[in-house]
C-alpha positions in Angstrom: 149.4 17.1 16.7 146.1 16.6 16.7 145.2 18.9 19.7 146.7 21.5 17.8 144.9 21.1 14.4 141.8 21.1 16.9 142.5 24.3 18.2 143.4 25.8 15.2 140.3 24.5 13.8 138.3 25.9 16.7 139.9 29.5 16.0 138.9 29.1 12.5 135.1 28.4 13.7 135.1 31.1 16.2 136.0 33.7 13.5 133.7 32.4 11.2 130.9 32.9 13.4 132.0 36.3 14.4 132.3 36.9 11.2 129.0 36.0 9.9 127.8 37.6 13.3 129.1 41.1 11.9 127.5 40.2 8.6 124.2 40.4 10.3 125.2 43.2 12.3 126.1 45.3 9.3 122.7 44.0 7.2 120.6 44.8 10.4 122.4 48.5 10.5 121.8 48.9 7.0 118.5 48.0 7.1 117.2 50.0 10.0 118.6 53.3 8.8 116.4 52.5 5.6 113.1 52.4 7.6 114.3 55.4 9.3 114.2 57.3 6.1 110.5 56.4 5.3 109.0 56.6 8.6 110.2 60.5 9.1 108.7 61.1 5.6 105.3 59.6 6.6 105.4 61.3 10.0 106.3 64.7 8.0 103.4 64.2 5.4 101.3 63.3 8.8 102.1 66.5 10.3 102.1 68.5 7.6 98.7 67.0 7.0 97.5 67.5 10.8 98.6 71.6 10.0 96.4 72.2 7.3 93.2 71.2 8.6 93.6 73.6 11.6 95.0 76.6 9.0 91.8 75.9 6.6 89.7 76.1 9.7 91.3 79.3 10.6 90.9 80.7 7.4 87.1 80.1 7.2 86.4 81.1 10.7 88.4 84.7 9.9 86.5 84.9 6.5 83.2 84.6 8.9 84.6 87.5 11.3 85.2 89.3 8.3 81.4 89.0 6.5 80.2 89.9 9.9 82.2 92.9 10.4 81.4 94.1 6.5 77.5 93.7 7.6 77.8 95.9 10.3 79.6 98.5 9.1 76.5 98.9 6.3 74.7 99.0 8.7 76.3 102.0 11.1 76.7 103.8 7.8 72.9 103.5 7.1 72.5 105.4 10.5 74.6 108.3 9.7 73.3 109.2 6.2 69.9 109.0 7.9 70.8 111.0 11.1 72.5 113.6 9.2 69.8 113.5 6.5 67.0 114.1 9.5 69.4 116.7 11.2 70.0 119.0 7.6 65.6 119.3 7.2 65.0 121.2 10.1 66.7 124.8 10.5 65.8 126.9 13.3 63.5 129.8 12.5 65.2 133.5 12.8 63.0 136.8 13.2 61.4 137.9 9.8 62.6 141.2 8.7 61.1 143.5 5.8 63.8 142.6 3.7 63.0 138.9 4.0 59.4 139.0 3.0 57.5 140.1 -0.1 54.2 142.2 1.2 51.1 143.0 -0.7 47.4 144.5 -0.3 44.4 143.5 -2.0 40.8 144.9 -1.3 38.1 142.6 -0.7 34.8 142.5 -1.6 33.6 140.4 2.0 33.4 141.8 4.3 32.8 145.1 2.8 35.6 147.8 3.4 38.2 145.4 4.1 41.7 144.8 3.0 43.8 142.1 3.0 47.6 142.2 3.6 49.9 139.6 3.0 53.5 138.6 3.7 55.4 136.0 1.9 58.6 134.6 3.3 61.5 134.8 0.5 64.3 134.8 2.4 66.3 131.1 2.6 65.2 130.2 6.6 61.9 130.0 8.3 61.3 133.1 10.0 58.9 134.4 13.2 56.8 137.3 12.2 55.6 139.1 15.7 51.9 140.6 16.4 50.7 143.0 13.7 51.6 145.1 10.9 52.7 148.5 12.0 51.0 150.8 9.4 50.7 154.4 8.3 48.1 154.8 6.3 48.9 157.9 4.0 51.3 160.9 4.4 48.8 162.5 6.6 48.9 160.0 9.5 49.8 161.1 12.5 50.0 157.5 14.3 50.2 153.9 13.6 47.1 152.3 12.6 45.2 150.9 15.7 45.1 147.0 16.3 42.5 144.8 16.8 43.1 143.4 19.9 40.7 140.0 20.0 42.6 138.9 17.1 45.5 138.0 18.5 47.0 134.0 18.0 47.4 131.6 20.8 51.0 131.5 19.5 53.5 133.4 16.9 53.1 132.7 13.5 56.5 130.9 12.0 56.4 131.2 8.0 58.5 128.4 6.6 60.1 129.0 3.0 57.7 130.4 0.8 54.8 130.6 3.6 52.5 133.4 4.0 51.0 135.3 7.0 48.0 137.3 7.0 46.4 140.7 8.1 43.2 141.9 8.3 42.4 145.5 7.5 39.3 147.8 8.1 39.8 150.8 6.2 36.1 152.2 7.1 33.4 152.6 8.7 30.3 151.4 7.3 29.0 154.6 6.5 31.7 155.7 5.9 31.7 159.2 7.2 34.5 160.6 8.5 36.9 164.1 9.1 40.1 161.5 8.1 38.9 159.9 5.4 41.7 160.0 2.4 42.3 158.1 -1.1 45.8 156.8 -0.4 47.9 155.3 -3.4 50.4 153.3 -0.8 50.4 152.2 3.0 54.1 152.3 4.8 54.1 149.0 6.8 56.8 147.8 9.0 57.3 145.3 11.9 56.9 145.0 15.3 59.7 142.6 17.9 58.3 139.9 20.1 57.2 142.1 23.0 54.1 144.0 23.5 55.5 147.2 24.6 57.8 147.2 21.0 57.8 149.7 18.3 58.6 148.7 14.9 61.5 147.1 14.6 63.0 148.8 11.4 62.4 150.9 8.5 59.4 150.1 6.6 58.4 149.8 3.0 55.6 151.7 1.5 53.3 148.5 -0.5 51.3 149.9 -3.5 47.3 148.9 -3.4 45.5 147.6 -5.8 44.6 149.8 -9.0 46.5 153.0 -7.2 44.0 154.0 -5.2 42.3 152.7 -1.8 40.0 154.5 0.5 40.8 154.8 4.6 39.5 156.5 7.6 42.3 156.8 9.9 40.1 157.4 12.4 38.3 154.2 12.0 40.7 151.9 10.7 42.2 148.8 12.6 44.5 146.3 11.8 44.3 142.5 13.0 47.5 140.5 14.5 49.5 138.6 12.1 47.6 135.3 11.1 48.4 131.5 9.2 45.2 131.8 7.1 43.1 134.0 5.1 39.8 133.3 7.3 41.6 134.3 10.5 42.4 137.6 9.2 38.9 138.6 7.8 36.7 137.1 10.3 36.8 140.7 11.9 
């Protein structure tokens, strides 16, 4: 009986020990999940913080790049405007026509027996006026007025819009003694082309003379080449 009681007591103690071990195991298991729950939250917070830092850095970098790009764009736009502006101010000259010019004749006091012919560009573009004016001093003129060869300038006169070309007309000899003398109320004028052999290129216009009367001598009259200033036109 004593042995049997001892055996029963031993089994009871063993069962209690196992029960305590299981209780501790359960407590451990219960405690460990709690720690595990806390750990992922902290990790997630850390990961979130780590992710936020690079994202902020990229946004700043992107903004910096965009600002640089906008600055470059403004510079390019200003260049084009400036270039476009420079291209729009330079028009290629065309040949002058009697329709794009306004002519006038004025008798001058000095030198004597001289008149000044002017041609002003009233067209919309710059134009080139060639050689010398082709003149017929009166209805009785049989040919164009002779040109004064030494007066030829080194280059063709180009007239900007509103600019004027000048030609000097020697109307008569000093003594005014000629068989071809006549008083005229207007002078016929047309334009020459660029080549020396060119005759007048188009129908002329009649240019009235000041006061309606100008003394001229067909055989003694001479006209200068077109000049870009009055002094050269009246220097002969």
